[in-house]
C-alpha positions as CSV (number, residue, x, y, z in Angstrom):
1,M,-50.0,-1.8,-32.4
2,S,-47.8,0.4,-30.2
3,A,-46.5,3.4,-31.2
4,V,-43.3,3.4,-33.5
5,A,-40.5,5.9,-32.9
6,N,-39.5,6.5,-36.0
7,P,-42.4,5.4,-38.4
8,A,-42.0,4.6,-42.1
9,T,-43.4,7.2,-44.8
10,V,-43.1,6.9,-48.9
11,A,-40.8,9.5,-49.2
12,E,-38.3,7.9,-46.7
13,C,-38.8,4.3,-47.9
14,L,-39.3,4.5,-51.9
15,R,-36.9,3.3,-54.3
16,V,-37.3,3.9,-57.9
17,G,-35.9,1.1,-60.2
18,A,-36.0,0.4,-63.8
19,G,-38.0,2.2,-66.0
20,F,-38.1,5.5,-63.9
21,S,-35.6,7.8,-63.2
22,Q,-34.7,10.1,-59.9
23,G,-36.7,12.6,-61.0
24,D,-39.9,10.8,-61.3
25,R,-39.2,9.8,-57.5
26,N,-40.8,13.1,-56.1
27,W,-43.9,12.8,-58.5
28,I,-44.4,9.0,-57.7
29,A,-43.9,9.9,-53.8
30,E,-46.9,12.4,-53.9
31,Q,-48.9,9.8,-56.0
32,F,-48.2,7.2,-52.8
33,A,-48.7,9.8,-50.3
34,T,-51.9,8.2,-49.3
35,L,-49.8,5.3,-48.2
36,D,-48.2,7.1,-45.2
37,A,-51.0,6.3,-42.6
38,R,-50.9,2.7,-43.4
39,L,-46.9,2.6,-43.1
40,A,-46.6,4.5,-40.0
41,G,-47.3,1.5,-37.8
42,F,-43.8,0.1,-39.2
43,H,-40.5,1.2,-38.6
44,A,-38.5,3.2,-41.1
45,D,-35.4,1.3,-41.1
46,A,-37.4,-2.1,-41.3
47,T,-39.3,-1.0,-44.4
48,E,-38.5,-0.6,-47.9
49,L,-40.8,0.1,-51.2
50,E,-39.6,-0.3,-54.7
51,V,-41.6,1.1,-57.9
52,S,-40.5,-0.2,-61.1
53,V,-42.0,-0.4,-64.9
54,K,-41.1,-2.7,-67.9
55,D,-41.6,-1.2,-71.3
56,R,-42.6,2.6,-70.0
57,E,-45.4,4.0,-72.1
58,A,-45.5,1.2,-74.4
59,R,-48.7,-0.9,-75.1
60,G,-47.8,-4.0,-73.0
61,Q,-46.2,-1.9,-70.1
62,K,-46.1,-3.0,-66.6
63,V,-45.7,-1.2,-63.2
64,T,-44.7,-3.3,-60.2
65,L,-44.4,-1.9,-56.4
66,E,-42.8,-4.1,-54.0
67,C,-42.5,-3.7,-50.3
68,W,-41.0,-5.4,-47.9
69,I,-41.1,-5.1,-44.1
70,A,-38.8,-6.9,-41.5
71,G,-41.0,-9.8,-40.1
72,R,-43.3,-10.2,-42.9
73,Q,-43.6,-12.1,-46.7
74,K,-42.4,-9.5,-49.3
75,I,-45.9,-7.9,-51.0
76,V,-45.7,-7.8,-54.8
77,T,-48.6,-5.6,-56.6
78,T,-48.4,-5.2,-60.2
79,S,-50.6,-3.2,-62.9
80,T,-50.9,-3.4,-66.7
81,E,-52.8,-0.1,-67.0
82,E,-52.1,1.6,-70.1
83,D,-52.0,5.0,-68.3
84,L,-48.6,5.4,-66.1
85,H,-50.8,7.6,-63.7
86,A,-53.3,4.9,-63.4
87,A,-51.1,2.2,-63.1
88,L,-49.3,3.9,-59.9
89,N,-52.5,4.7,-58.5
90,D,-53.8,0.8,-59.1
91,V,-50.4,-0.8,-57.4
92,R,-50.9,1.7,-54.5
93,D,-54.3,0.7,-53.8
94,D,-53.7,-2.7,-54.2
95,L,-50.8,-2.5,-51.7
96,R,-53.0,-0.4,-49.4
97,R,-55.6,-3.3,-49.6
98,R,-52.9,-6.1,-48.8
99,L,-51.5,-4.4,-46.2
100,N,-55.0,-4.0,-44.7
101,D,-55.6,-7.8,-45.0
102,A,-52.1,-8.8,-43.6
103,K,-52.8,-6.4,-40.7
104,T,-56.4,-8.0,-39.9
105,R,-54.9,-11.6,-40.3
106,Q,-52.8,-10.8,-37.4
107,E,-55.0,-9.5,-35.1
108,P,-56.3,-11.9,-32.2
109,R,-59.9,-11.7,-33.0
110,H,-59.1,-13.4,-36.4
111,N,-57.2,-16.1,-34.9
112,K,-59.2,-18.7,-34.0
113,H,-56.6,-20.1,-31.3
114,L,-56.9,-16.6,-29.3
115,R,-60.5,-16.0,-29.7
116,D,-62.8,-16.8,-26.6
117,I,-65.2,-19.4,-28.2
118,P,-68.4,-19.6,-25.6
119,Q,-69.1,-23.4,-24.7
120,P,-72.9,-24.4,-25.6
121,Q,-75.1,-24.2,-22.7
122,S,-76.3,-27.6,-21.2
123,E,-79.6,-28.3,-20.1
124,P,-80.5,-28.4,-16.4
125,D,-80.2,-31.6,-14.7
126,P,-83.5,-32.3,-12.8
127,A,-81.7,-34.2,-9.7
128,D,-79.6,-30.8,-9.5
129,E,-82.7,-28.4,-9.4
130,Q,-84.3,-31.3,-6.6
131,D,-81.3,-30.6,-4.7
132,Q,-81.3,-26.7,-4.7
133,N,-85.3,-26.8,-4.0
134,S,-84.5,-28.9,-0.9
135,A,-81.7,-26.6,0.3
136,R,-84.2,-23.8,0.0
137,V,-86.6,-25.5,2.1
138,D,-83.9,-26.6,4.9
139,A,-82.9,-22.8,4.8
140,E,-86.4,-21.5,5.4
141,T,-87.5,-23.8,8.2
142,V,-84.0,-22.9,10.2
């Protein structure tokens, strides 16, 4: 992948949605900082992340992390972990895995149309072998 002039970072691309306040944003960005290496291959102005939580601190809370990257399908990861910290780590790790999977699918070595498929070797034709032997004999007698 070519170098990106303005690489995406979590701090630059993260929005907090329902259930979180702007005060939570820095804490969440710190939790998601390990995504920076994976996001660095994309332009910051073409990448968005949004994290939200439904029923925060309740028994059935649900954390959702959405990722939009220009030219790709939206990726949505969710977690129903009861601990908010664990749920954030869960959606972060799932997003990293899905970004890696998407990158792998786009590489030529995983695209059978771009891959070089070796053709099976055919058995040598005895007639061709005989022609080669007679050519050798002619060359030696000259």
